[in-house]
MILO-800966 format. One record per residue: residue number from 1; x, y, z of N, C-alpha, C, O, CB in turn; residue in one letter. Coordinates in Angstrom, 1 decimal, padded with zeros to 4 digits. Atoms other than C-alpha are relative to their C-alpha. Glycine has a CB too. Layout:
% MILO-800966
+-----+--------+--------+--------+--------+--------+--------+--------+--------+--------+--------+--------+--------+--------+--------+--------+------+
: pos :    nxx :    nyy :    nzz :   caxx :   cayy :   cazz :    cxx :    cyy :    czz :    oxx :    oyy :    ozz :   cbxx :   cbyy :   cbzz : code :
+-----+--------+--------+--------+--------+--------+--------+--------+--------+--------+--------+--------+--------+--------+--------+--------+------+
: NUM :      X :      Y :      Z :      X :      Y :      Z :      X :      Y :      Z :      X :      Y :      Z :      X :      Y :      Z :    A :
...
+-----+--------+--------+--------+--------+--------+--------+--------+--------+--------+--------+--------+--------+--------+--------+--------+------+
//
This chain:
% MILO-800966
+-----+--------+--------+--------+--------+--------+--------+--------+--------+--------+--------+--------+--------+--------+--------+--------+------+
: pos :    nxx :    nyy :    nzz :   caxx :   cayy :   cazz :    cxx :    cyy :    czz :    oxx :    oyy :    ozz :   cbxx :   cbyy :   cbzz : code :
+-----+--------+--------+--------+--------+--------+--------+--------+--------+--------+--------+--------+--------+--------+--------+--------+------+
:   1 :  000.9 : -001.2 :  000.0 :  000.0 :  000.0 :  000.0 :  000.9 :  001.2 :  000.0 :  001.8 :  001.4 :  000.8 : -000.9 :  000.1 :  001.1 :    X :
:   2 : -000.8 : -001.2 :  000.0 :  001.4 :  003.4 : -001.0 : -000.5 :  001.0 :  000.9 : -001.7 :  001.1 :  001.1 :  000.0 :  000.5 : -001.4 :    X :
:   3 :  000.3 : -001.0 : -001.0 :  001.5 :  006.2 :  001.5 :  000.5 :  001.3 : -000.6 :  001.4 :  001.4 : -001.4 :  000.5 : -000.3 :  001.4 :    X :
:   4 : -000.5 : -001.3 :  000.4 :  002.0 :  010.0 :  001.0 :  001.0 :  000.5 :  001.0 :  000.8 :  000.5 :  002.2 : -001.1 :  001.0 : -000.2 :    X :
:   5 : -001.1 : -000.5 : -000.9 :  005.2 :  011.5 :  002.3 :  000.4 :  001.4 : -000.5 :  000.1 :  001.8 : -001.7 :  001.3 : -001.0 :  000.0 :    X :
:   6 : -000.6 : -001.3 :  000.4 :  006.8 :  015.0 :  002.2 :  001.4 : -000.1 :  000.5 :  001.7 : -000.6 :  001.5 : -000.8 :  001.2 :  000.6 :    X :
:   7 : -001.4 : -000.2 : -000.4 :  010.5 :  015.7 :  002.2 :  000.4 :  001.3 : -000.3 :  000.3 :  001.9 : -001.4 :  000.9 : -001.0 : -000.9 :    X :
:   8 : -000.6 : -001.4 :  000.2 :  012.1 :  019.1 :  002.7 :  001.5 : -000.2 :  000.0 :  002.0 : -000.8 :  000.9 : -000.5 :  001.0 :  001.2 :    X :
:   9 : -001.5 :  000.1 :  000.1 :  015.7 :  019.3 :  001.6 :  000.6 :  001.4 :  000.0 :  000.0 :  002.4 : -000.5 :  000.5 : -000.7 : -001.4 :    X :
:  10 : -000.7 : -001.3 :  000.0 :  018.1 :  022.2 :  002.3 :  001.4 : -000.4 : -000.5 :  002.1 : -001.2 :  000.0 :  000.1 :  000.7 :  001.6 :    X :
:  11 : -001.3 :  000.3 :  000.7 :  021.0 :  022.2 : -000.1 :  000.9 :  001.3 :  000.2 :  000.4 :  002.4 :  000.5 : -000.3 : -000.2 : -001.6 :    X :
:  12 : -001.0 : -001.0 : -000.2 :  024.2 :  024.2 :  000.2 :  000.0 :  000.9 : -001.2 :  000.2 :  000.4 : -002.3 :  001.4 : -000.6 :  000.3 :    X :
:  13 : -000.1 : -000.9 :  001.2 :  024.2 :  027.3 : -002.0 :  001.5 :  000.1 : -000.6 :  001.7 :  000.7 : -001.6 : -000.5 :  001.5 :  000.4 :    X :
:  14 : -001.4 :  000.1 :  000.5 :  028.0 :  026.7 : -002.4 :  000.1 : -000.9 : -001.2 :  001.1 : -000.8 : -001.9 :  000.9 : -000.4 :  001.1 :    X :
:  15 :  000.0 :  000.9 :  001.1 :  027.1 :  024.1 : -005.0 : -000.1 :  000.8 : -001.3 :  000.3 :  000.4 : -002.4 : -001.1 : -001.0 :  000.1 :    X :
:  16 :  000.1 : -000.7 :  001.2 :  026.3 :  026.9 : -007.5 : -001.3 : -000.4 : -000.7 : -002.0 : -001.4 : -000.3 :  001.2 : -000.2 : -001.0 :    X :
:  17 :  001.4 :  000.3 :  000.7 :  023.3 :  027.0 : -009.9 :  000.0 : -001.4 : -000.6 : -001.0 : -002.1 : -000.5 : -000.2 :  001.1 : -001.2 :    X :
:  18 :  000.0 :  001.4 :  000.6 :  024.4 :  023.9 : -011.8 :  000.1 : -001.1 :  000.9 : -000.5 : -002.2 :  000.7 :  001.2 : -000.1 : -000.9 :    X :
:  19 : -000.1 :  001.1 : -001.0 :  025.3 :  021.9 : -008.8 : -001.4 : -000.1 :  000.7 : -001.7 : -001.2 :  001.1 :  001.1 :  000.3 :  001.0 :    X :
:  20 :  001.3 :  000.1 : -000.6 :  021.9 :  022.8 : -007.2 : -001.0 : -000.7 : -000.9 : -001.8 : -001.5 : -000.4 : -000.5 :  001.4 :  000.3 :    X :
:  21 :  000.9 :  000.6 :  000.9 :  020.1 :  021.8 : -010.3 :  000.3 : -001.5 : -000.1 : -000.6 : -002.4 : -000.1 :  000.1 :  000.7 : -001.5 :    X :
:  22 : -000.4 :  001.4 :  000.1 :  022.0 :  018.5 : -010.5 : -000.4 : -000.8 :  001.2 : -000.9 : -001.9 :  001.1 :  001.5 : -000.1 : -000.2 :    X :
:  23 :  000.5 :  000.6 : -001.2 :  021.4 :  017.7 : -006.9 : -001.4 : -000.2 :  000.2 : -001.9 : -001.2 :  000.6 :  000.6 :  000.7 :  001.2 :    X :
:  24 :  001.5 :  000.1 :  000.0 :  017.7 :  018.5 : -007.1 : -000.5 : -001.1 : -001.0 : -001.4 : -001.8 : -000.7 : -000.6 :  001.4 : -000.3 :    X :
:  25 :  000.4 :  001.0 :  001.0 :  017.5 :  016.3 : -010.3 :  000.3 : -001.4 :  000.5 : -000.5 : -002.3 :  000.2 :  000.7 :  000.3 : -001.3 :    X :
:  26 : -000.4 :  001.3 : -000.5 :  019.3 :  013.4 : -008.5 : -001.1 : -000.4 :  001.0 : -001.5 : -001.6 :  001.0 :  001.5 :  000.0 :  000.7 :    X :
:  27 :  001.0 :  000.4 : -001.1 :  016.9 :  013.5 : -005.5 : -001.4 : -000.2 : -000.7 : -002.1 : -001.2 : -000.2 : -000.2 :  001.2 :  001.1 :    X :
:  28 :  001.3 :  000.3 :  000.7 :  013.8 :  013.8 : -007.9 :  000.0 : -001.4 : -000.7 : -001.0 : -002.1 : -000.7 : -000.3 :  001.2 : -000.9 :    X :
:  29 : -000.1 :  001.2 :  000.7 :  015.0 :  010.9 : -009.9 :  000.0 : -001.2 :  001.0 : -000.6 : -002.3 :  000.7 :  001.3 : -000.1 : -000.9 :    X :
:  30 :  000.0 :  001.1 : -001.1 :  015.6 :  008.7 : -006.8 : -001.5 : -000.2 :  000.5 : -001.9 : -001.4 :  000.6 :  000.9 :  000.4 :  001.2 :    X :
:  31 :  001.4 :  000.1 : -000.5 :  012.0 :  009.5 : -005.6 : -000.8 : -000.6 : -001.1 : -001.6 : -001.5 : -000.8 : -000.5 :  001.3 :  000.5 :    X :
:  32 :  000.8 :  000.5 :  001.1 :  010.5 :  008.8 : -009.1 :  000.3 : -001.4 : -000.3 : -000.6 : -002.1 : -000.8 :  000.2 :  000.9 : -001.3 :    X :
:  33 : -000.3 :  001.4 :  000.3 :  012.3 :  005.5 : -009.3 : -000.7 : -001.0 :  001.0 : -001.0 : -002.1 :  000.7 :  001.5 : -000.2 :  000.1 :    X :
:  34 :  000.7 :  000.8 : -000.9 :  010.6 :  004.2 : -006.2 : -001.5 :  000.4 :  000.3 : -002.1 : -000.3 :  001.1 :  000.8 :  000.0 :  001.2 :    X :
:  35 :  001.4 : -000.4 : -000.3 :  007.3 :  006.0 : -006.2 : -000.5 :  001.0 : -001.0 :  000.0 :  001.1 : -002.2 : -000.1 :  000.6 :  001.3 :    X :
:  36 :  000.6 : -001.0 :  001.0 :  005.2 :  008.8 : -007.8 :  000.2 :  001.4 :  000.7 : -000.2 :  001.5 :  001.9 : -001.5 : -000.3 : -000.4 :    X :
:  37 : -000.1 : -001.4 : -000.5 :  006.0 :  012.5 : -007.3 : -001.3 :  000.7 : -000.2 : -001.8 :  000.8 : -001.3 :  001.2 :  000.8 : -000.7 :    X :
:  38 :  001.3 : -000.7 :  000.1 :  002.8 :  014.3 : -006.5 :  000.2 :  001.6 : -000.2 : -000.5 :  002.2 : -001.1 : -000.8 : -000.2 :  001.5 :    X :
:  39 : -000.3 : -001.4 :  000.3 :  004.3 :  017.9 : -006.3 :  001.4 :  000.2 :  000.4 :  002.0 : -000.5 :  001.2 : -001.0 :  001.0 :  000.8 :    X :
:  40 : -001.3 : -000.5 : -000.3 :  007.5 :  019.7 : -006.2 :  000.0 :  001.6 :  000.1 : -000.4 :  002.2 : -000.9 :  001.1 : -000.4 : -001.0 :    X :
:  41 :  000.1 : -001.4 : -000.2 :  007.8 :  023.2 : -004.7 :  001.4 :  000.5 :  000.4 :  001.8 :  000.3 :  001.5 : -001.0 :  000.4 :  001.0 :    X :
:  42 : -001.2 : -000.6 : -000.3 :  011.1 :  025.1 : -004.9 : -000.1 :  001.3 :  000.8 : -000.7 :  002.2 :  000.2 :  000.9 :  000.2 : -001.2 :    X :
:  43 :  000.1 : -001.2 : -000.9 :  011.3 :  027.6 : -002.0 :  001.1 :  001.0 : -000.3 :  001.0 :  002.2 :  000.1 :  000.0 : -000.3 :  001.4 :    X :
:  44 : -001.1 : -000.9 :  000.3 :  014.5 :  029.1 : -003.1 :  001.0 :  000.1 :  001.2 :  001.1 : -000.7 :  002.1 : -000.5 :  001.3 : -000.3 :    X :
:  45 : -001.0 : -000.2 : -001.0 :  017.3 :  030.6 : -001.0 : -000.5 :  000.7 :  001.2 : -001.1 :  001.8 :  001.0 :  001.2 :  000.7 : -000.7 :    X :
:  46 :  000.4 : -000.6 : -001.2 :  016.6 :  031.4 :  002.6 :  001.0 : -000.1 :  001.1 :  001.9 : -000.9 :  001.0 : -001.3 : -000.6 :  000.6 :    X :
:  47 : -000.9 :  000.0 : -001.1 :  018.5 :  032.3 :  005.7 : -000.3 : -001.1 :  001.0 : -001.5 : -001.4 :  001.3 :  000.0 :  001.4 :  000.8 :    X :
:  48 :  000.1 :  001.1 : -001.0 :  019.1 :  029.4 :  008.1 : -000.1 :  000.6 :  001.4 :  000.4 :  001.7 :  001.7 :  001.2 : -000.9 : -000.1 :    X :
:  49 :  000.2 : -000.4 : -001.4 :  018.1 :  029.7 :  011.7 :  001.3 :  000.0 :  000.8 :  001.5 :  000.9 :  001.7 : -001.0 : -001.0 :  000.8 :    X :
:  50 : -001.3 :  000.1 : -000.6 :  021.6 :  028.7 :  012.7 :  001.0 : -000.5 : -001.0 :  000.6 : -001.2 : -002.0 : -000.1 : -001.0 :  001.3 :    X :
:  51 : -001.1 :  000.3 :  001.0 :  024.9 :  028.1 :  010.9 :  000.1 : -001.6 : -000.1 :  000.2 : -002.3 :  001.0 :  001.4 :  000.6 :  000.5 :    X :
:  52 : -000.2 :  001.3 :  000.2 :  025.3 :  024.7 :  009.4 :  001.1 : -000.2 : -001.0 :  001.1 :  000.3 : -002.1 : -001.3 : -000.7 : -000.5 :    X :
:  53 : -001.1 :  000.2 :  000.9 :  028.6 :  023.6 :  007.9 :  000.6 :  001.3 : -000.5 :  000.9 :  001.4 : -001.7 : -000.4 : -001.0 : -001.1 :    X :
:  54 : -000.5 : -001.4 :  000.4 :  029.8 :  027.3 :  007.8 : -000.9 :  000.6 : -001.0 : -000.5 :  001.5 : -001.7 :  001.4 : -000.1 : -000.5 :    X :
:  55 :  000.9 : -000.6 :  000.9 :  026.7 :  028.2 :  005.8 : -001.0 :  000.8 :  000.8 : -001.5 :  000.3 :  001.8 : -000.7 : -001.2 : -000.9 :    X :
:  56 :  001.0 : -000.8 : -000.7 :  024.3 :  031.0 :  006.8 : -001.3 : -000.1 : -000.9 : -002.4 :  000.3 : -000.4 :  000.5 :  001.5 :  000.1 :    X :
:  57 :  001.2 :  000.1 :  000.8 :  021.8 :  030.3 :  003.9 : -000.1 : -001.4 : -000.6 :  000.9 : -002.2 : -000.6 :  000.0 :  001.1 : -001.2 :    X :
:  58 :  000.2 :  001.2 :  000.7 :  020.3 :  027.3 :  002.2 : -001.0 :  000.1 : -001.0 : -001.9 :  000.9 : -001.0 : -000.3 : -001.1 :  001.0 :    X :
:  59 :  001.0 :  000.0 :  001.1 :  018.4 :  026.4 : -000.9 : -001.1 : -001.1 :  000.4 : -000.8 : -002.3 :  000.5 :  000.7 : -000.4 : -001.4 :    X :
:  60 :  001.1 :  000.8 : -000.5 :  015.0 :  024.9 :  000.2 : -000.8 : -000.6 : -001.1 : -001.0 :  000.1 : -002.1 : -000.9 :  000.8 :  000.9 :    X :
:  61 :  001.0 :  000.6 :  001.0 :  012.7 :  022.5 : -001.7 : -000.9 : -001.0 :  000.7 : -000.4 : -001.7 :  001.6 :  000.7 : -000.7 : -001.2 :    X :
:  62 :  000.9 :  000.9 : -000.6 :  009.6 :  020.6 : -000.7 : -000.5 : -001.0 : -001.1 : -001.0 : -000.5 : -002.2 : -001.2 :  000.7 :  000.7 :    X :
:  63 :  000.5 :  000.9 :  000.9 :  008.7 :  017.4 : -002.5 : -001.1 : -000.9 :  000.7 : -000.8 : -001.4 :  001.8 :  001.1 : -000.9 : -000.6 :    X :
:  64 :  001.1 :  000.9 : -000.4 :  005.4 :  015.5 : -002.0 :  000.0 : -001.2 : -000.9 :  000.0 : -001.1 : -002.1 : -001.4 :  000.7 :  000.0 :    X :
:  65 :  000.0 :  001.2 :  000.8 :  005.4 :  011.9 : -003.1 : -000.7 : -001.2 :  000.6 : -001.1 : -001.1 :  001.8 :  001.5 : -000.5 : -000.2 :    X :
:  66 :  000.7 :  001.2 : -000.5 :  003.7 :  008.6 : -002.8 :  000.9 : -001.2 : -000.3 :  001.5 : -001.4 : -001.3 : -001.4 : -000.2 : -000.8 :    X :
:  67 : -000.8 :  001.2 :  000.2 :  005.6 :  005.3 : -002.2 : -000.4 : -001.0 :  001.1 : -001.2 : -000.8 :  001.9 :  001.5 :  000.5 :  000.1 :    X :
:  68 :  000.1 :  001.1 : -001.0 :  005.8 :  002.1 : -000.2 :  000.5 :  000.4 :  001.3 :  001.3 :  001.4 :  001.3 :  000.7 : -001.4 : -000.4 :    X :
:  69 : -000.5 : -000.4 : -001.3 :  006.5 :  002.3 :  003.5 :  001.5 : -000.2 :  000.2 :  002.0 :  000.3 :  001.2 : -000.7 : -000.7 :  001.0 :    X :
:  70 : -001.4 :  000.3 : -000.2 :  010.1 :  001.0 :  003.1 :  000.9 :  001.0 : -000.7 :  002.1 :  001.1 : -000.4 :  000.3 : -001.5 : -000.5 :    X :
:  71 : -000.8 : -000.9 :  000.7 :  011.3 :  003.7 :  000.8 :  000.6 :  001.2 :  000.8 :  001.7 :  001.6 :  000.6 : -000.8 :  000.5 : -001.1 :    X :
:  72 : -000.6 : -001.1 : -000.7 :  011.7 :  006.7 :  003.2 :  001.3 : -000.3 :  000.7 :  002.1 :  000.6 :  000.8 : -001.0 :  000.6 :  001.0 :    X :
:  73 : -001.3 :  000.4 : -000.6 :  014.4 :  004.9 :  005.1 :  001.1 :  000.1 : -001.0 :  002.2 :  000.6 : -000.7 : -000.1 : -001.4 :  000.5 :    X :
:  74 : -001.0 :  000.0 :  001.1 :  016.3 :  004.4 :  001.8 :  000.3 :  001.4 : -000.4 :  001.5 :  001.8 : -000.7 : -000.5 : -000.8 : -001.2 :    X :
:  75 : -000.1 : -001.4 :  000.4 :  015.7 :  008.1 :  000.9 :  000.9 :  000.7 :  001.0 :  001.8 :  001.4 :  000.7 : -001.4 :  000.6 : -000.2 :    X :
:  76 : -000.8 : -000.6 : -001.1 :  017.1 :  009.2 :  004.3 :  001.5 : -000.4 : -000.1 :  002.4 :  000.4 :  000.0 : -000.6 : -000.4 :  001.4 :    X :
:  77 : -001.4 :  000.5 :  000.1 :  020.2 :  007.0 :  003.8 :  000.7 :  000.6 : -001.1 :  001.9 :  001.0 : -001.0 : -000.1 : -001.5 : -000.2 :    X :
:  78 : -000.7 : -000.7 :  001.2 :  020.9 :  008.5 :  000.4 :  000.3 :  001.4 :  000.3 :  001.4 :  001.9 :  000.0 : -000.8 : -000.1 : -001.3 :    X :
:  79 : -000.2 : -001.4 : -000.3 :  020.4 :  012.0 :  001.5 :  001.1 :  000.3 :  001.0 :  001.7 :  001.4 :  001.0 : -001.3 :  000.5 :  000.5 :    X :
:  80 : -001.1 : -000.2 : -000.9 :  022.8 :  011.6 :  004.4 :  001.3 : -000.1 : -000.7 :  002.2 :  000.6 : -000.2 : -000.1 : -001.1 :  001.1 :    X :
:  81 : -001.3 :  000.1 :  000.6 :  025.6 :  010.7 :  002.1 :  000.1 :  000.8 : -001.3 :  001.2 :  000.8 : -001.9 :  000.3 : -001.5 : -000.4 :    X :
:  82 :  000.0 : -000.8 :  001.2 :  024.7 :  013.1 : -000.8 :  000.8 :  001.3 :  000.3 :  000.5 :  002.1 :  001.2 : -001.4 :  000.2 : -000.5 :    X :
:  83 : -000.8 : -001.2 : -000.1 :  027.2 :  015.9 : -001.2 : -000.9 :  001.2 : -000.2 : -001.7 :  001.3 : -001.2 :  001.2 :  000.0 : -001.1 :    X :
:  84 :  000.7 : -001.2 :  000.0 :  025.7 :  019.3 : -000.6 : -001.4 :  000.1 :  000.7 : -002.0 :  001.2 :  000.8 : -000.2 :  000.3 : -001.4 :    X :
:  85 :  001.3 :  000.0 : -000.8 :  022.6 :  018.3 :  001.4 :  000.4 :  000.4 :  001.4 :  001.1 : -000.3 :  002.1 : -000.7 : -001.4 :  000.1 :    X :
:  86 : -000.3 : -000.5 : -001.3 :  022.8 :  020.4 :  004.6 : -000.9 : -000.7 :  001.1 : -000.5 : -001.1 :  002.2 : -000.3 :  001.5 :  000.0 :    X :
:  87 :  001.0 :  000.5 : -000.9 :  019.6 :  019.2 :  006.2 : -001.2 : -000.7 : -000.9 : -001.4 : -000.3 : -002.0 : -000.6 :  001.1 :  001.0 :    X :
:  88 :  001.3 :  000.5 :  000.6 :  016.4 :  017.2 :  005.3 : -000.9 : -000.6 :  001.1 : -000.6 : -000.8 :  002.3 :  000.4 : -001.3 : -001.1 :    X :
:  89 :  001.0 :  000.6 : -000.9 :  013.2 :  015.9 :  006.9 : -001.0 : -000.6 : -000.9 : -001.6 :  000.0 : -001.8 : -000.6 :  001.1 :  000.9 :    X :
:  90 :  001.1 :  000.8 :  000.8 :  010.9 :  013.2 :  005.6 : -001.1 : -000.3 :  001.1 : -000.8 : -000.8 :  002.2 :  000.6 : -001.3 : -000.7 :    X :
:  91 :  001.2 :  000.3 : -000.9 :  007.4 :  012.9 :  007.2 : -001.0 : -000.7 : -000.8 : -001.1 : -000.6 : -002.1 : -000.6 :  001.4 :  000.7 :    X :
:  92 :  001.1 :  000.6 :  000.6 :  004.4 :  010.8 :  006.5 : -001.2 :  000.9 :  000.2 : -001.5 :  001.3 :  001.3 : -000.2 : -001.5 :  000.5 :    X :
:  93 :  001.2 : -000.8 : -000.1 :  001.3 :  012.8 :  005.7 : -001.3 : -000.9 :  000.3 : -001.3 : -002.1 : -000.2 : -000.2 :  000.8 : -001.3 :    X :
:  94 :  001.2 :  000.8 : -000.3 : -002.1 :  011.6 :  007.0 : -000.8 : -000.1 : -001.3 : -001.0 :  000.9 : -002.0 : -000.9 :  000.8 :  001.1 :    X :
:  95 :  000.9 :  000.2 :  001.2 : -004.3 :  010.2 :  004.1 : -001.4 :  000.3 :  000.3 : -002.2 :  000.3 : -000.6 :  000.1 : -001.5 : -000.5 :    X :
+-----+--------+--------+--------+--------+--------+--------+--------+--------+--------+--------+--------+--------+--------+--------+--------+------+
//
């Protein structure tokens, strides 16, 4: 049974425009390979509440997707090791 999830990613602006686009495309492709992307909302560059890895700003994006219950753990694993990802949060939405 597929469930609905949301993931907010904060990418390092030090990646540059091309790097941000490549990292976003990689994350979107990973999600699309295991489920269905419902919506993608790019929030853009915002100031962080506190400094993370010597960065004061981050590039935010929200992705809503549907997948099986085992995929979010894999997504978290990949995001932890992906270059340029400062922070992320995956939550399950109530259906």
